[in-house]
C-alpha positions in Angstrom: 0.1 -0.3 0.5 1.2 3.9 -1.0 2.2 5.8 2.3 -0.1 8.2 3.4 1.8 10.4 5.2 -1.1 12.3 6.5 -2.0 15.6 4.7 -2.9 16.1 1.2 0.4 15.8 -0.5 1.1 13.5 -3.3 4.7 12.2 -4.7 5.4 11.6 -8.5 8.7 9.6 -9.1 7.9 8.9 -12.4 8.7 12.9 -12.7 11.2 13.3 -9.6 7.7 16.0 -7.8 5.1 16.9 -5.6 1.8 18.0 -6.1 -0.3 19.6 -3.0 -3.8 19.3 -3.2 -6.4 21.3 -1.7 -5.4 22.1 2.0 -2.1 21.5 1.5 0.8 24.0 1.6 4.1 24.3 0.4 6.7 25.7 -1.9 8.7 26.0 -4.4 10.6 22.7 -5.1 14.2 22.9 -4.7 16.4 20.6 -7.6 19.7 19.0 -7.1 21.6 18.1 -10.4 24.0 15.5 -10.6 26.3 19.0 -11.2 25.7 20.2 -7.9 26.8 17.4 -6.2 30.2 16.2 -8.0 32.0 17.9 -5.8 31.0 15.2 -2.5 31.2 12.3 -4.9 34.1 10.2 -4.4 33.9 9.9 -8.3 33.4 13.8 -9.6 33.7 12.2 -13.0 31.3 9.5 -12.9 27.8 9.0 -14.7 24.6 9.0 -12.9 20.5 10.8 -12.6 20.3 14.5 -14.3 18.2 15.1 -11.1 19.7 13.5 -8.2 16.6 14.7 -5.5 14.7 17.3 -4.7 13.5 18.8 -1.8 10.5 20.1 -0.7 10.8 21.9 3.1 7.4 23.3 5.0 5.1 21.7 3.9 1.5 20.4 6.0 -2.1 21.3 6.7 -3.0 24.7 6.3 -5.0 24.5 9.3 -1.4 23.6 11.5 0.2 26.1 9.6 0.2 28.7 12.3 0.7 26.4 15.0 3.8 24.9 13.6 5.2 28.3 13.0 4.8 29.0 16.7 5.6 25.8 17.7 8.9 26.7 15.1 7.9 23.4 13.7 8.8 22.2 10.1 7.8 19.8 8.0 10.1 18.6 4.7 10.3 15.9 2.7 13.0 14.7 -0.1 12.5 12.1 -2.8 15.7 10.5 -4.6 15.6 9.4 -8.0 16.1 5.9 -9.1 19.4 4.8 -10.1 23.5 5.3 -8.6 25.9 7.6 -9.0 28.6 5.6 -10.3 29.9 3.1 -7.7 27.7 4.5 -5.3 23.8 5.2 -4.4 22.0 8.0 -3.8 22.9 10.2 -0.7 22.8 13.6 1.2 26.2 14.5 1.9 26.3 14.2 5.4 26.3 17.7 7.9 25.7 18.5 11.7 22.8 20.6 13.1 23.9 24.4 13.5 23.1 25.6 16.6 19.7 26.8 16.3 19.4 30.9 17.7 15.5 30.2 19.1 17.1 27.4 21.4 21.0 27.8 21.6 21.2 23.9 20.8 22.0 21.5 17.4 18.5 20.2 17.2 17.4 16.4 16.6 15.0 15.2 13.5 13.0 12.9 13.5 13.2 10.9 9.8 9.4 8.9 8.1 10.0 6.5 5.0 7.3 6.9 2.8 8.3 4.8 -0.3 11.7 3.2 -0.8 14.5 1.8 1.4 16.9 3.6 3.2 19.9 3.7 5.5 20.1 6.5 8.2 23.6 6.4 8.5 24.8 8.1 11.6 28.4 8.9 13.8 28.6 10.3 17.7 31.3 12.8 16.9 32.6 14.7 14.1 36.3 13.8 15.8 38.3 11.4 14.6 36.9 9.3 16.8 34.0 8.7 15.7 32.6 7.2 18.8 29.1 5.0 18.4 28.8 4.6 14.6 25.5 3.1 13.4 22.9 2.6 9.9 19.4 2.1 10.2 18.2 0.8 8.0 14.3 1.7 7.2 11.6 1.3 4.9 8.1 2.5 4.3 6.3 4.0 7.8 9.6 3.4 9.1 10.2 6.0 11.7 14.3 6.7 12.4 15.5 9.5 15.0 18.9 11.4 15.1 20.3 13.0 18.2 20.6 16.5 18.7 24.8 17.7 17.4 24.7 13.7 15.4 26.7 14.1 11.9 24.3 11.8 9.9 23.4 11.7 5.8 20.2 10.0 4.7 21.4 6.6 2.0 19.1 5.3 -0.4 19.6 1.4 0.5 18.2 0.2 -2.9 18.9 1.4 -6.4 15.5 -0.1 -8.5 13.7 2.3 -6.5 13.4 6.1 -5.4 13.7 6.8 -1.9 11.2 10.0 -0.9 11.2 10.4 3.1 9.8 12.9 5.6 10.9 14.7 8.8 10.2 16.8 11.5 13.2 20.1 11.8 13.3 22.7 13.6 12.0 26.2 11.7 15.2 27.8 12.1 17.6 24.9 10.5 20.9 24.8 9.5 23.8 22.6 8.7 27.7 22.6 9.6 29.8 20.7 6.9 33.4 21.7 7.4 34.0 19.1 9.7 32.3 16.4 7.5 34.7 17.7 4.2 37.9 17.7 6.2 37.2 14.6 7.0 36.3 13.9 3.4 33.3 12.6 5.0 31.1 10.4 7.3 33.5 7.8 9.0 31.6 4.9 6.2 31.6 4.9 2.7 28.6 3.5 1.3 29.9 1.7 -2.4 28.2 -1.0 -4.4 30.5 -3.9 -4.7 31.4 -6.2 -7.3 28.6 -8.0 -7.4 26.0 -5.0 -6.7 25.5 -5.6 -2.9 25.7 -2.1 -0.9 28.5 -2.5 1.4 30.2 0.1 4.0 33.8 1.1 3.9 35.8 2.2 6.3 36.8 5.5 6.0 40.5 5.9 6.6 40.5 9.5 7.7 39.3 8.3 11.4 39.9 6.1 13.9 38.5 3.6 16.0 35.5 3.2 13.8 32.6 -0.1 14.6 29.5 0.2 12.5 26.0 -1.4 14.0 24.0 -2.2 11.2 20.2 -2.6 12.9 16.8 -1.7 12.2 14.4 1.2 13.8 12.9 0.8 16.8 10.1 1.9 18.8 10.8 4.9 20.2 8.7 5.0 23.9 10.8 7.7 25.7 10.0 10.0 22.9 6.1 8.8 22.5 6.4 8.7 19.0 3.8 5.9 18.3 4.2 2.8 15.3 1.3 2.4 12.2 0.8 5.9 12.1 2.3 8.5 10.4 4.6 11.4 12.9 2.0 14.4 10.8 -0.6 12.5 11.6 1.1 11.9 16.0 1.6 15.9 15.5 -2.2 16.7 15.1 -3.7 14.1 17.3 -0.6 16.0 19.9 0.7 18.7 19.1 3.2 18.9 21.7 4.1 15.2 20.8 7.8 17.0 18.5 8.3 19.8 20.8 11.1 18.2 21.9 12.5 18.8 17.9 12.7 22.3 18.8 13.2 22.1 22.4 15.9 19.6 22.7 16.6 20.5 25.9 13.4 18.8 26.6 14.7 15.9 26.3 18.4 16.2 28.2 17.7 12.6 29.8 16.7 11.0 26.3 19.8 12.4 24.5 22.4 10.8 27.2 23.7 7.4 25.6 21.2 7.6 23.2 20.9 4.3 21.0 18.9 5.2 17.7 
């Protein structure tokens, strides 16, 4: 069954676009082309889809707009193209969430997969020793939480399928890239081997890294429910995701966090 994000938006993976239907608000789409991201690729001269991904930041139901503004919450969605980029899957660059001026903290992010499969790759630190490293394998309907301050990237796990996902973010979001770029990426690279299997290889710019590959878990401590889109969960309880814009509400949760 096609995943229902909980508001009147339609995604068309064949045309790489979104349609905002009645009572749905959304922005003009941002398009990232292959030439825009060559600088982050292992082989910058490789071939791949012309339009690699499209972004619609700040979407939702019109009746919720003022409440989302007052809570400094933003729901965004991203669509990755089907295919691969040279020997790599379609993936984001990898970043850390900047310190938000509204709360004076780096903020978490709550991912939800709409279509396809993903690995949410994340690590505890951006120092030479990255601390705990995880690749959380998620499919449509799965939720993955990235805690504050953790470097992370989103990777398409199946080049035969486009990937579509949504996420709750702080409204005054910002990304910090410098330390990730200094290490030439996160602690692990996702690559296709000679059998077309997606594997993770260590980035030699780091030391002592070990990768835990796991399925998503239930985040009881954040009161996130199974079987219901995270947008509908917000509508049922508008304060449920206040920890995204005010991570200090859950400081105890972020200690020794397991995704």
